[in-house]
TIBANU-388854 format. One record per atom (N, C-alpha, C): y, z, x; residue in three letters. Coordinates in steps of 0.2 Angstrom, whole numbers, plus 2048, in hexadecimal, padded with zeros to 3 digits. Example, Ala and Ser with C-alpha at 12.3 -4.5 7.8 and 13.67 -1.06 7.14 Angstrom:
BEGIN
7E4827842ala
7EA82783Eala
7F0827842ala
7F5823840ser
7FB824844ser
800827840ser
# end
This chain:
BEGIN
631D41530met
637D42534met
636D4653Amet
632D4C53Aile
630D5053File
62CD4C545ile
628D48543glu
624D44547glu
629D3F54Cglu
62ED3D549ile
633D3854Dile
636D3D552ile
638D43550phe
63BD47555phe
637D4955Aphe
630D4A559lys
62BD4C55Elys
62AD46563lys
62AD40560leu
629D3A564leu
62FD39568leu
635D3A566ala
63BD3A56Aala
63CD3F56Fala
63AD4556Eala
639D4A573ala
634D49578ala
62ED46576phe
629D4457Bphe
62CD3E580phe
62FD3957Dala
632D34581ala
637D36585ala
63BD3B583ser
641D3E588ser
63DD4258Eser
638D4658Cleu
634D49592leu
632D44597leu
62FD3E594leu
62CD39599leu
632D3659Dleu
637D3559Aala
63DD3259Dala
63FD375A3ala
640D3D5A1ala
642D425A6ala
63DD435ACala
637D425AAala
632D425B0ala
631D3C5B4ala
635D375B2gly
635D315B6gly
631D2B5B3gly
62ED2C5ADphe
629D275AAphe
62DD225A6phe
633D215A7ser
636D1C5A2ser
635D155A5ser
635D105A1ala
634D095A3ala
63BD075A6ala
63AD025ABpro
640D005AEpro
645CFC5A9pro
64BCFD5A9ala
650CFA5A5ala
652CF35A8ala
64DCEE5A7met
64ECE75AAmet
652CE35A5met
657CDF5A7ser
65ACDB5A3ser
65DCD55A7ser
65FCCF5A4pro
662CCA5A7pro
669CCC5AApro
66DCD15A7glu
673CD35A9glu
672CD75B0glu
66DCDB5B0ala
66CCDF5B6ala
66ACDA5BCala
666CD55BAala
664CD05BFala
66BCCC5C2ala
66FCCB5BDarg
676CC85C0arg
67ACCC5C4arg
67ACD35C2ser
67DCD85C6ser
67ACD85CDser
673CD85CEala
670CD85D4ala
671CD25D8ala
671CCC5D5arg
673CC65D8arg
67ACC65DBarg
67FCC85D7asn
686CC95DAasn
686CCD5E0asn
683CD35E0lys
683CD75E5lys
680CD45EBlys
67ACD15EAleu
676CCE5F0leu
67ACC85F3leu
67ECC45EEasp
682CBF5F1asp
687CC15F5asp
68BCC75F3arg
690CCA5F8arg
68DCCC5FEarg
687CCE5FEile
684CD1605ile
682CCA609ile
67FCC5606thr
67DCC060Athr
682CBB60Cthr
688CBB609ser
68ECB860Bser
692CBC610ser
690CC2611glu
693CC6616glu
69ACC8615glu
69BCC960Elys
6A2CCB60Clys
6A3CD260Blys
69FCD660Dleu
6A0CDD60Dleu
6A5CE0612leu
6A9CE4610glu
6AECE8615glu
6AACEC61Aglu
6ADCED620lys
6A9CF1625lys
6A8CF8622lys
6A1CFA622gly
69FD0161Fgly
69ED01618gly
69FCFB614glu
69FCFB60Dglu
697CFC60Bglu
696D00606ser
68FD01603ser
68FCFD5FCser
689CFA5FBval
687CF75F5val
681CFB5F2val
681CFD5ECile
67BD005E9ile
678CFB5E5ile
672CFA5E6leu
66DCF65E2leu
668CFB5DEleu
669CFB5D8thr
664D005D4thr
65DCFD5D4thr
658D015D3gln
651CFF5D2gln
651CFA5CCgln
655CFB5C6asp
655CF75C0asp
658CF05C2asp
65DCF05C6glu
660CEA5C8glu
65BCE65CCglu
658CE95D1phe
653CE65D5phe
64ECE35D1phe
64BCE75CDasn
645CE45C9asn
647CDF5C4asn
64DCDF5C1ser
650CDA5BDser
651CD45C1ser
653CD45C7phe
654CCF5CBphe
64DCCB5CDphe
648CCF5CEleu
641CCD5CFleu
63FCC95C9leu
640CCB5C3arg
63ECC85BDarg
642CC35BAarg
648CC35BBtyr
64DCBE5B7tyr
650CB95BCtyr
651CBA5C2asp
655CB65C6asp
651CAF5C8asp
654CAA5C5ser
651CA35C6ser
651CA15CDser
655CA35D1lys
656CA15D8lys
651CA45DDlys
64ECAA5DAleu
649CAD5DEleu
642CA95DFleu
640CA85E5asp
63ACA45E6asp
634CA95E8asp
630CAC5E3leu
62BCB05E5leu
625CAC5E8leu
621CAF5ECpro
61BCAB5EFpro
617CA95E9pro
614CA35EAlys
60FCA15E5lys
609CA65E4lys
608CA75DEgly
602CAC5DDgly
605CB35DCgly
60BCB55DCval
60ECBB5DBval
612CBC5D5val
611CC05D0his
615CC15CAhis
615CC95C8his
619CCA5C3asp
619CD15C1asp
61BCD65C6asp
61FCD45CBleu
621CD85D0leu
626CDD5CEleu
625CE35D0glu
629CE95CFglu
62ACEE5D5glu
630CF05D6val
631CF55DBval
634CFB5D9val
631D015DCarg
634D075DAarg
637D0A5E1arg
63DD0D5E1leu
640D105E6leu
640D175E6leu
63FD1A5ECasp
640D225EDasp
643D235F4asp
643D295F5asn
646D2B5FCasn
642D28602asn
645D23605asp
642D2060Basp
63BD1D609asp
63AD1B603arg
633D18601arg
634D135FCarg
630D0E5FCgly
630D095F7gly
629D085F5gly
628D075EEglu
622D055EBglu
622CFE5E8glu
61DCFA5EAile
61DCF35E7ile
617CF25E3ile
618CF05DDarg
612CEE5D9arg
612CE75D7arg
60DCE35D7ala
60DCDC5D5ala
606CDA5D3ala
606CD55CFarg
5FFCD15CEarg
5FFCCC5D3arg
5FACCB5D7val
5FACC65DCval
5F3CC35DCval
5F4CBC5DDasp
5EECB85DEasp
5EECB65E5asp
5EACBA5EAleu
5EBCB95F1leu
5E8CB25F3leu
5E4CAF5EFser
5E1CA85F0ser
5E6CA35EFser
5ECCA45EBmet
5F1C9F5EAmet
5F6CA05F0met
5F7CA65F3met
5FCCA75F8met
5F9CA35FFmet
5FECA0602gln
5FCC9D608gln
5FBCA260Dgln
5F6CA1611ser
5F4CA6616ser
5F3CA361Dser
5F5CA7622ser
5F4CA4629ser
5EECA762Cser
5EBCAB628gly
5E5CAE62Bgly
5DFCA962Agly
5DACAA62Fgly
5D5CA662Egly
5CECA9631gly
5CACA5633gly
5C4CA7636gly
5BFCAA631gly
5B9CAD633ala
5B4CAF62Eala
5B7CB562Bala
5BACBA62Eala
5BCCC062Bala
5C1CBF625ala
5C6CBA627gly
5CBCB8622gly
5C8CB561Cgly
5C3CB161Dphe
5C0CAD618phe
5BCCB2613phe
5B8CB7616leu
5B4CBC613leu
5B9CC060Eleu
5BFCC2611val
5C3CC760Eval
5C6CC3608val
5C8CBC609gln
5CBCB8604gln
5C6CB75FEgln
5C0CB7600met
5BBCB65FBmet
5BACBC5F6met
5BACC25FAleu
5BACC95F6leu
5C0CCA5F2leu
5C6CC75F4leu
5CCCC95F1leu
5CFCC35EDleu
5CBCBE5ECser
5CDCB85E8ser
5CFCBA5E1ser
5D3CB65DDgly
5D5CB85D7gly
5DBCBC5D6gly
5DDCBD5D0glu
5E3CC25CFglu
5E2CC95D0glu
5E6CCD5D3arg
5E4CD45D5arg
5EBCD85D4arg
5EACDE5D2asp
5F0CE35D2asp
5F1CE55D9asp
5F7CE45DCval
5F8CE75E2val
5FDCEC5E2val
5FDCF15E6arg
601CF75E6arg
602CF85EEarg
608CF95F0ala
60ACFB5F7ala
60FD005F7ala
60FD055FBile
614D0A5FCile
616D0A603ile
61CD09605cys
61FD0860Bcys
624D0D60Dcys
624D10613arg
629D15615arg
62ED10618arg
635D11616tyr
63AD0C619tyr
640D1061Btyr
642D0F621thr
648D12624thr
64BD0D628thr
652D0E628ser
656D0962Cser
65CD0D62Fser
65FD0A634glu
665D0C637glu
667D0763Dglu
66DD0763Egln
670D03644gln
66DCFB643gln
66DCF963Dgly
66BCF263Cgly
664CF063Dgly
65FCF563Dlys
658CF463Elys
655CF8638lys
64FCF6636ala
64BCF9631ala
644CFA634ala
641CFF632leu
63AD01633leu
636D0162Dleu
631CFD62Cile
62DCFE626ile
626D00628ile
623D05625asp
61DD08627asp
619D08620asp
613D03620val
60FD0361Aval
60BD0961Aval
60CD0D615glu
608D13614glu
602D12610glu
602D0E60Bleu
5FDD0D606leu
5FDD06603leu
5F7D03603val
5F6CFD5FFval
5F0CFD5FBval
5F0CFC5F5glu
5EBCFC5F0glu
5EACF55EDglu
5E4CF35ECile
5E2CED5E8ile
5DDCEF5E3ile
5E0CEE5DDasp
5DCCF05D7asp
5DACF75D7asp
5DECFB5DAgly
5DDD035DAgly
5D9D055E0gly
5D7D005E4arg
5D3D025EAarg
5D7D025F1arg
5D7D075F4arg
5DBD085FAarg
5D9D03600arg
5DDCFF603ile
5DCCFA608ile
5DFCFD60File
5DBCFE614ser
5DDD0061Aser
5D9CFD620ser
5DBCFF626gly
5D8CFC62Cgly
5D9CF562Dgly
5D3CF262Fser
5D4CEB631ser
5D5CE662Bser
5D3CE8625ile
5D4CE4620ile
5DCCE461Eile
5DFCEA61Fleu
5E6CEA61Dleu
5EACE6623leu
5E8CE7629gly
5EBCE362Egly
5EACDC62Dgly
5E4CD962Btrp
5E3CD2629trp
5E8CD0623trp
5E9CD461Eleu
5EDCD3619leu
5F4CD261Bleu
5F7CD761File
5FDCD6622ile
5FECD0626ile
5FACCF62Aser
5FBCC962Fser
5FACC262Bser
5F6CC2625ser
5F5CBC622ser
5FACBB61Cser
5FDCC0619tyr
601CBF613tyr
608CC2614tyr
609CC7618val
610CC9619val
614CC561Fval
610CC5625val
613CC262Bval
615CBB62Aval
611CB7626pro
614CB0625pro
61ACAF621pro
61BCB461Clys
621CB4618lys
627CB861Clys
626CBD620ile
62BCC0624ile
628CC062Bile
629CBB62Fpro
626CBA636pro
628CC063Bpro
62ECC363Aglu
631CC863Eglu
62DCCF63Dglu
62ACCF638phe
626CD5636phe
621CD763Aphe
621CDD63Dglu
61BCE0641glu
61BCE763Fglu
615CEA63Dpro
615CF163Cpro
617CF5642pro
61BCFA640asp
61DCFF645asp
622CFC64Aasp
625CF6648arg
62BCF464Carg
631CF2648arg
637CF464Apro
63DCF3646pro
63ECEC645pro
641CEB63Fleu
643CE463Dleu
64BCE463Dleu
64ECDF63Fpro
655CDE63Epro
657CDD637pro
65CCE1634leu
65FCE062Eleu
663CDA62Dleu
663CD6628pro
667CD0627pro
66ECD1625pro
672CCC626his
679CCC623his
67DCD2625his
67DCD462Basn
682CD962Dasn
681CDF62Aasn
67BCE1628leu
67ACE7625leu
678CEC62Aleu
67BCF262Aarg
67ACF862Farg
674CFC62Carg
673CFD626glu
66ED01623glu
66CCFF61Cglu
666D0061Aile
664D00613ile
660D07612ile
663D0B60Earg
660D1160Carg
65DD11606arg
657D13605leu
653D145FFleu
654D1B5FCleu
656D1B5F6glu
656D225F2glu
653D215ECglu
652D275E8pro
64ED265E2pro
652D215DDpro
64FD1C5DBgly
652D175D6gly
657D125D9gly
658D125E0arg
65DD0E5E2arg
65DD0D5EAarg
660D075ECala
661D065F3ala
668D055F5ala
66AD085FAval
671D085FCval
672D04602val
675CFE602leu
676CFA607leu
67DCFA60Aleu
67DCFC611thr
684CFD614thr
684CF861Athr
68BCF561Aser
68CCF061Fser
68FCF3626ser
68FCF062Btyr
692CF2631tyr
699CF2630tyr
# end
């Protein structure tokens, strides 16, 4: 009996330290879908804010049948913090359509072929209908990617999916949103 109490106390300490597993569920995915549908249909009142929790967002990524992830991407998970987002996924870069080419692109594709663990941390700020995304860290199988290889990955895999994305340049926010603020465990989306 004492061992059960010790285990429960240890689990409580891990949860308090932020090591709890996300509470993903079909219900949380439906909640996220309903909130996102309100935003995309532009039915928010002027200045209204919608809170999308990290658990809702991850549930949406896992359970929403309407979501169309790029081919070769699975086990996608997002963690939200103050002005930062961390994305983790299993990615088969050779299955994702790429616009990159040439000898450098071919060589990098050969080195990165097959399924890989990908982790990215981005600083995210927005105001007045525009957002700025700064890629702070990208790791593939625990190895940091930087410089020209990172530039090639962004131009080959991110830009074809989000054509308006350019590092260090603001992106327009969609659907009459004035701001998307990232906080620990949630995103607050505010309309104009």
